[in-house]
N, C-alpha and C positions, 0 to 999 in steps of 0.2 A: 482429538478427544471429540472436535465439532461435529464429527464422521458419525462419531459411535452416537452423538447424541441424537441425530439426523434419525438414524437408524431406529435407534432407541421409540424416538418419538413415533414414526409409520407403525412399527410396529403395534405400540400400544393403542395407535388411531384406527386398525385396521376393522374391517367388516367380518370378515369370514375369521369368527372366532371358534373353538372348536365346539362351544356349547349350541350356537347359531348353526353352525353346518349343520349338524343332527336334527336339530329343529327341524331345517329349512328341509331338509332329507326326508324327515318323517311326516312331515305335513305334506310332501308332496305324494306318498304312498296312500296315507289316508284319506287323503281329498280326491284322489284318485279312484281309491275304491269305492268311495263313498258317492262320486259321481255315479259308476257306474252300477251301485246298487239301488240307487232312486232311480233310476231307468229300469234297472230289470224287475225294481219291485211293482213300480207301474205299469209295466206289461205285464206283469203275470194276475196280479189284480185285474186289470181288463180283462184277459183271458178266461181269468175262474169266474169273475164274477159276472162280466161285461157293464158294469155297472160306471158310467163316470159320478155321479153322486158319490159313491163309496170313495170314488177315488180322490174327491175333493175332501172328505170327511178325514182320509186318510192323511192329506196333504197339512188338515187345521191340526190335527194329531200330533206330526211331527212339528208343528211351530206353535201354537199356542200356550202349551206346556211352559216351554223355555220360554217365551217375554214372559209369563207372567212370574214367573220365581227367579229374573235377571238380578232385582235389586238385591235379594236376600244371595243368590250365588255369589255377588259380589263383595260383601259381607266376608263370606265363608272365604272367600279368596284373600283377603286380608286378613282373616283372624288365623288360620291356619295354614299349614306349610304347603305353598304353591307345588312344590316339586309333586309332594304325595298325592297331591290332590288332580293332576296331571295325568299321573302314572294310573291313578285309579277309576278315574273315568274314562280315562282309555280302554284298561281292561274290562269295565262293565262290558263295555257298549264292544267290544271285542267280543267276550263271553257271551253277549245275549245275541249278534250275529250268529256265530257257529251254530248257536242250541237251534237257532232259525232256522239254518241252512241243514243241518240235521236232521229235522222237522220235515223239512220241503223234499229234503232227500229220503226219506222213509213214508213218503205220500199222510205222512200225520198233521203236515200245518194243517191252519186253520185261520180265518182274518182276524178273530182276537189276538192272537199272538203276535201277528203283524203289527196289531193297533200298539198293545202293552210295547211291544219293540219299540215303537215309533216313539212312544211318551218318554220310556226311559233312554233313549238317544237324544232326544229335545232336551230331557232334563240334563245329561249329562254332559250336552251340546255348550247350555248356558251356562257352567261351571269353568268348562276347558277354554271356551274363546278370552274369558276376562283375564282367565289364568295366564296363558299365553300371549296375551296382550301387556296385561303388568306386569310380569318378567322380560319381555325382550329389552327393555331399559337397562337392566340390571344383568344384560349378556352382551352388549355392545356397548363402546365409547358412546359418549353422548351427543359428540358430536358427527355419529355415524347413525342413531335412530331412526330418521327420515330414510336414508338409505336403508337399512335393516330391514323398517316398516313396509318400504317399496319391493324388496326382493321377496319375502313375506308373501304379501299380495301377490304378487308378477307369479310366484311358486303356485297359489292358491288360485287364480283366476287359469294358467296353463293346465294345470289337472286335471279344472274344472273340465276346461274345454276340449280337452283330449279324450276325457271319460263321455262327454255327449256324445262326440262323433265315433267312439268305438264302442258304444252301450251296447245299442242295439245291433251291429253285427255279432259281438261276444253274446248276447244273448240267444241269438239265433243258434249259434254255435255250441256253447258251452249249455246252455240252458241257466233257469235259475238256482239253482242251490247251489253249484258250481260257485259263482259270483259272488252270492248270499256267503259263502266260505272265506274265497279269495279277499273279499270285504274287511272281514271278522278278523281275517290274518294279519290284512293291514292297520288294524287297529292295535292288537296285540303287541306287530313291531314297534310301534309306533309308541304305544307303552312300556317297552322293556329298552328304546334307544334314548327315551326321556330320565330314564336310571342312570344314564352316564352326564346329561346337561347339569351344570354347575346353577342353580338358582339360592342366593343367598337367602335365608331364614329376614322375616320384616320384624324389625324391633318395635318388640309392642311397648309402649311404657307406662300404660296402664290399660286393663281389660275391662272395657265397658259393656253392657248388656245388649245384646245382640239387636233389639229395636232401638237401640240408644244409637249403635254405631250406624246403623241403617238411615236416620236422621240423620247425623253429622254430615253423612255420605251424600245426603238430596242436598241440605243448604252449604254444602261446601260447593256444588255444582251452582246453585242459585247464587249466593256470596261472591263468587268469584266471577266478575264482569263479562273476560274476556271468555273463560268456559261456559257462562252462562249463556250467552251469544253463537258460540259456535255449537252447543246443543241445538239450538234456535233454527240454525244453516243449516245443521243435518237434516234435522224434524221436516222442513220446506223443501229440502232436494228430495230427500225419499219421498215425502208424499207424492210431488209431483210427478216424479218420472216414474212412482210407479204407477199414477193413473194416465199418463201416458204410455210407459212401457205395454201395459197389457191391452191395448190397442194397436201395437204393431202389428200382432200377427192377424187379426179380422183386417185392416188395412191392408196390406198385401193380399189377401184372401180374397178382397171384394175390389181391387184395382185390375184392370185386365190387363195390362201390359207388366204387373207384377208378377205375384203368385208366389207361392210357397219355397219355389226352389230358388227365387232372389231373396226370399226372409232371410234363408239359412244362408247366403252368399254376404248380404249387409249386416247380419249381425255376429257373422265371423268378421268382419272390415270391423267393428266395432272392440270385438274382442281382443283382434289382433293390434287395435289402437291402444287400447288399456295396457294390455302386454308390454307391448314398445315404451309406454311413456313409463311404465313401471323398471324397466330395463333400463331404461336411461335414467330416470331417481335413483337408483340402485347405486348405479357407477358415480355419477356427479356430485359432487358435497358441495353442498348449498350454503353459503355464511349466512347465518341467523338473521341478519337486514335485508337479507333481501327476499327471505319466504314469505312477505305479506304482498309484494308485488309480484310474485311469481302467482301466487294465488289469485290475485287480482287478474290478472291477466288470463290466466286459466278460465276462470271460471266464465269472464266473457266471452272470450273465444268458445267454450264450450256449449254455453245456450247460444250465441247469435248461430252455430250451426244446427243448435237442434231445432229451433226455432225455425230454419227456412227448410230443415230436412225434410219433412211431409209433402211440399208441396212441388217439389223434384219430377221432374217426367222422364229423367234420365238415370240410368239403375247407376250409371258407374259416377255420377256425380253425389248421388246418394250413398254409393259406397265411401267416395273419399271423404265424405260428411261426416259419417258413421266412424271412420280411420278417425279422423281428427278432433272428432269429438270423445273419443276412447281414448287417444294422445291425453286430453288435458282435463277429463274426469280422472282420470288414475292420480295426475298431479294435486288435483282439488282433494280427491280420498285421501292422499298419503300424507299432505300439508295437514288436514285435518287431525288426523289419528296420528300424527307423530307428536304434532304440537302439544295434545290431550297426555300425547306418555311422558314428556321431557316435563310440561310444567306442574303434571300432577305429583305430589310427595308419595312416597314409596307405599306407606299406607295407606293411602287415600286410593288408589290406581284403580284396584279391584273393582270398590263400589262406583266411584264413576266412569270407568270405562262398563261396568255393565248397565249402570243408569240410561249413558248416552245410548248403549245398544238397544235397551229397550224404547227407549222414546222413537228412533229410526225403526227400527224392525214392527214394534208395535203399530204403529200406524198404516205399514202394507197394505195388511186384509182391509182395511177399511178404503185402502187411495184405490186399490183393484176395483173394489166390489162398489166404488164412485166412478171410476173410468167406465166400468163395463156398464151401468145405470145411462149415464150419458153416452154413450156409446147408441144406444138405443135413439135417441130422440136428436142428436146434433152428429153433424160429416164428424167422421174420424177424422180429417186431417185439421180441422178448426180445433178439435181438443186437444191431440196432440201438440199443436204448436201452440196454443194460448198456454197451455202447462209451462212449459220452456218462458215462454212470454213473462208468465206470473213469477216464477222462480227468480228469473232475469231483476224484475219490479222489484220483488219484494228483497231478495239480498242486496241489492245495488246499497241503500242506506248504510248496512254493516260495513260495506267496504271504505268509509269513510270513518267509522268508527277506530278512535284513540284503543279503547281498552284490546279490539281483536287484535289491534296491528302489534301492540306488546305481548301478546299473551302467544301468536302466532311464531312473530321472532323472537322470542324468551330462549335461551338457553342453557335454563338453568329451573328450579323448581318456585312455584307461585304460592302466594296464600292471599285470602280474602282482605 
């Protein structure tokens, strides 16, 4: 009898439930197709127009609409059937890209079509992301949410890396229309597969006005201290990380002993480190009371590696520091995301995750612009190192905060 009870408990606590496995596979193919599509689209726009300004405008069109509607998208996710929303957004994205592929194949495509599709993809993505992240805790046992979040992040990072590596070659061999078409099909397949996923409907006690729900979501984030601090930490991390990141390529280009080839190697090391970290966290079952101390250690090691990174003259040491930083960066991100997923009530997850995403993503364009301006006046190494030093200084006080510790270590939903 005891052995049967143990077996039942193991099955009950398993990570790879049928629903999560289907989602994981679908996200791999759609993200792989998306990264190849983005690369092919960039090459195509530059080959047709020769305008880097137009390329930058297209990038803005593919990000800003999603950032602006994120809070409203979160309310949609909490108000309506999440499974249907995920399917609808995937189908819309798939059909939009297939139409662009057909237009490109028939030589009927125009730049305005690409911009319209970029806006559609951005808006659908703003709904899809909080939809997936808010549904994840309903697909796996609560004790496995950190593992699931890490496994999903690993496949997203891995498929992006593969797509970026293969996209250029595939563009030369197959051409833009076929790559566009394959990406559209990947979204349609993802939408079809989501039909087999079990996502419970959110039980709503009373329906409030749309704007009232939006306000309640913002108040929930602000009033729950641990969640408020996590949002601030996310904002600090992403802002200064982007200030530094935008200057890495110029640093390698302008440093005689580095160059573009070494930039690719070092960035690959960082991504491999991140994937290794996500893989480890997807396997290791971390006790709730250990999560905060792991978060502290990971934050310190990551920032120390990146503070000293730009001053290294040996590419091997730079690659090693990037690899280690990638490992602990994945730990920080996975613990922050999973703690929000665990501690936030089901009926609030969409709004909360969308708002946190808006804060982190919304600051990225400003951070990159600031990094570019500073790079014209100050030494690149100084800006990069100082950015990570600022992260270290600003985040350190939070590491001694009891509310943050309680939030990250929590294994149940919390309320303000």
